[in-house]
C-alpha positions in Angstrom: 16.2 65.3 21.9 13.7 66.0 19.3 12.2 62.6 19.6 11.9 63.1 23.3 10.3 66.5 23.0 7.8 65.4 20.3 6.8 62.0 21.7 7.2 62.3 25.5 7.3 65.9 26.7 4.5 67.5 24.4 1.9 64.6 24.9 2.5 64.9 28.6 4.2 61.4 29.1 7.2 62.7 30.9 5.6 61.5 34.3 5.0 58.1 32.8 8.5 57.9 31.6 9.9 59.0 35.0 7.6 56.5 36.8 8.9 53.8 34.6 12.5 54.5 35.1 12.0 54.7 38.8 10.1 51.4 38.9 12.7 49.5 36.9 15.7 51.0 38.8 14.0 50.5 42.3 13.5 46.8 41.3 17.0 46.3 40.2 18.6 48.1 43.1 16.2 46.4 45.6 17.2 42.9 44.1 20.8 43.6 44.2 20.6 44.6 48.0 18.6 41.6 48.9 21.0 39.3 47.0 23.8 41.0 49.0 22.0 40.5 52.3 21.4 36.7 51.4 25.1 36.3 50.5 26.1 38.0 53.8 27.9 40.8 51.9 28.1 44.4 52.2 26.7 46.8 54.9 23.1 46.1 54.3 20.8 44.0 56.5 17.1 43.3 57.3 15.1 46.1 58.8 13.3 44.9 62.1 11.1 46.9 64.5 10.1 45.4 67.8 11.4 42.0 66.6 9.1 42.1 63.5 10.8 41.9 60.1 9.6 44.9 58.1 9.3 44.0 54.5 10.0 46.6 51.8 6.5 46.3 50.7 5.5 48.3 53.5 7.4 51.7 52.4 6.4 50.6 48.9 2.7 51.0 49.8 3.2 54.2 51.5 5.2 55.8 48.5 2.6 54.3 46.1 -0.1 56.1 48.0 1.7 59.4 48.2 2.8 59.1 44.5 -0.7 58.2 43.4 -2.7 61.0 45.1 0.1 63.4 44.1 -0.1 62.5 40.6 -3.9 62.7 40.6 -3.7 66.3 42.1 -0.8 67.5 39.8 -2.1 66.7 36.5 0.2 65.7 33.6 2.7 68.7 33.6 4.8 70.4 36.1 7.5 69.6 38.8 4.9 68.2 41.2 3.5 65.6 38.8 7.0 64.5 38.0 8.0 64.2 41.5 4.9 62.2 42.2 5.5 60.0 39.4 9.0 59.1 40.8 7.5 58.4 44.2 4.8 56.3 42.5 7.5 54.4 40.5 9.6 53.6 43.5 6.7 52.6 45.5 5.3 50.3 42.8 8.9 48.8 42.4 9.1 47.9 46.0 5.5 46.5 46.2 5.8 44.5 43.2 9.2 43.1 44.1 7.2 41.4 46.9 4.1 40.6 44.9 4.5 36.9 45.7 4.5 37.6 49.4 1.4 39.5 49.1 -0.2 36.8 46.8 0.6 33.9 49.1 0.5 35.8 52.5 3.9 34.2 53.3 7.6 35.0 53.1 8.3 33.1 49.8 10.9 35.6 48.5 13.6 33.0 47.9 11.3 30.2 47.1 10.2 29.1 43.7 7.0 30.8 44.3 9.0 34.0 44.5 9.6 34.0 40.8 6.0 35.4 40.5 7.4 38.7 41.7 9.9 38.8 38.9 7.3 37.8 36.4 4.9 40.4 37.4 7.7 43.3 37.4 8.7 42.2 33.8 5.0 42.2 32.7 4.3 45.6 34.3 7.3 47.2 32.9 6.5 45.8 29.4 2.9 47.2 29.5 4.0 50.6 30.7 6.7 50.6 28.0 3.9 49.8 25.4 1.7 52.6 26.7 4.9 54.9 26.6 5.5 54.3 22.9 2.0 55.1 21.9 -0.2 52.0 22.3 -3.6 52.6 23.8 -5.5 49.9 25.8 -8.1 47.8 23.9 -6.9 48.9 20.4 -8.2 52.3 20.6 -5.0 53.5 18.7 -5.9 51.5 15.7 -8.7 53.9 15.0 -8.4 56.9 12.7 -9.4 60.4 13.7 -13.1 60.1 12.3 -13.5 56.7 14.1 -12.4 58.2 17.3 -15.0 60.9 17.2 -17.6 58.3 16.7 -18.4 57.0 20.1 -20.3 54.0 18.8 -17.3 52.8 16.8 -15.0 53.3 19.9 -17.3 51.5 22.2 -17.7 48.5 20.0 -14.0 48.3 19.3 -13.4 48.3 23.1 -16.1 45.8 23.9 -14.8 43.3 21.1 -11.1 43.6 22.1 -12.0 43.2 25.7 -14.1 40.1 25.1 -11.0 38.5 23.2 -8.8 39.3 26.1 -11.4 37.7 28.6 -11.7 34.6 26.4 -7.8 34.4 26.5 -7.9 34.8 30.2 -10.5 32.0 30.8 -8.3 29.8 28.5 -5.5 30.1 31.1 -3.4 32.3 29.1 -3.0 35.1 31.6 0.2 36.7 30.3 -1.2 36.9 26.7 -4.6 38.2 28.0 -2.9 41.1 29.8 -0.7 42.1 26.9 -3.8 41.6 24.4 -5.5 44.4 26.4 -2.7 46.7 24.8 -2.1 44.7 21.6 -5.5 43.3 20.4 -4.0 41.0 17.9 -2.3 39.0 20.7 -5.5 38.6 22.5 -7.3 37.3 19.4 -4.5 34.7 18.7 -4.8 33.6 22.2 -8.6 33.5 22.2 -8.8 31.2 19.1 -6.1 28.7 20.1 -6.7 25.7 22.4 -7.1 26.3 26.1 -4.7 25.1 28.7 -5.9 21.8 30.2 -6.3 23.3 33.7 -8.1 26.3 32.7 -11.8 27.2 33.4 -12.5 26.9 29.6 -11.0 23.5 29.3 -13.0 22.2 32.3 -16.2 23.7 30.9 -16.0 23.0 27.2 -13.6 20.1 26.9 -15.3 17.9 29.6 -17.1 15.8 27.0 -14.3 16.1 24.2 -11.5 13.7 24.9 -9.9 14.5 21.6 -9.6 18.3 22.5 -8.5 17.5 26.0 -5.8 15.4 24.6 -4.6 17.9 22.1 -4.8 20.6 24.9 -2.6 18.7 27.3 0.0 17.7 24.6 0.2 21.3 23.3 0.5 22.5 26.9 3.3 19.9 27.5 5.3 21.0 24.4 4.9 24.6 25.2 6.0 24.3 28.8 8.9 22.0 27.8 10.1 24.7 25.3 9.6 27.9 27.2 9.4 27.4 31.0 13.1 26.4 31.6 14.6 29.3 29.6 12.0 31.6 31.4 13.0 30.5 34.8 16.7 30.9 33.9 16.1 34.5 32.9 14.0 35.2 36.0 16.7 33.7 38.2 19.4 35.7 36.4 17.3 39.0 37.1 16.0 38.2 40.6 18.3 35.5 42.0 17.8 31.8 42.0 15.4 30.5 44.7 16.4 28.3 47.5 16.4 24.6 46.6 13.3 22.9 47.8 13.9 20.2 50.6 13.8 16.7 49.3 10.6 14.9 50.3 10.9 11.9 52.3 9.9 8.5 50.8 9.1 6.9 54.3 5.6 5.9 55.0 4.0 7.4 58.1 
């Protein structure tokens, strides 16, 4: 209780904690319900209006708007701000659960592309968790009190860390770039390592460097072989395995 009071309530982070809990619980409950609907079990079913399937991203957007404006109006303390944070967390959970649908503008919920929703939820929850335990974006938390009072030092620190995150992004390391905004060391490591072969960085700077292209492709192959299958297994365990893709016909047309 002392830790909660000292690290969450006093700094005004209780709304953030409530939003994170609501976000994670909403996603897990939503996935449970959709998996039951998919299996034909339980009392749940798809919601339709006038023959149109109403995806849960729709109420999610409404709740996110209500919670977002409520949080802005309510500040960091008080019952109103906490209630707005819960609304925002629920709405964000519903929206990001169908992130892949919004991205592809198609109902890919149970397709392999639907894994992007699970990945986005896990990434978002991780970033919010880092903020909750005290990390500040772009490494500002690494500065001492005197440095934080010096605007020039803060500005340079932000620009340098942002530059590393941007390089990591152009090298095709999206997850590391996003996490690197909160933990700069990760962005630095991602920025100095080889780019992925399909990234804009590789296409621009490895065009006339066949050795670098070959190393990039080999490293990307070994990385994907080591991590992609376990990551997909975890995503399927959390969000449900996608429907098998139909076999492609080998007949010539």
